[in-house]
C-alpha positions in Angstrom: -9.2 -9.9 5.2 -10.5 -6.5 3.8 -8.2 -4.9 6.3 -5.3 -6.8 5.1 -5.8 -5.9 1.5 -6.2 -2.2 2.4 -3.0 -2.2 4.3 -1.3 -4.0 1.3 -2.7 -1.3 -1.0 -1.4 1.5 1.4 1.9 -0.1 1.3 2.2 -0.2 -2.2 0.9 3.4 -2.6 3.7 4.5 -0.2 6.3 2.5 -2.0 5.3 3.9 -5.3 5.5 7.5 -3.8 9.0 6.6 -2.5 10.2 5.6 -5.8 8.8 8.8 -7.4 
């Protein structure tokens, strides 16, 4: 379950990066 959370966090970070 931790792996899934980390992946979600990475996705969110990448998404924020694209927005910026």
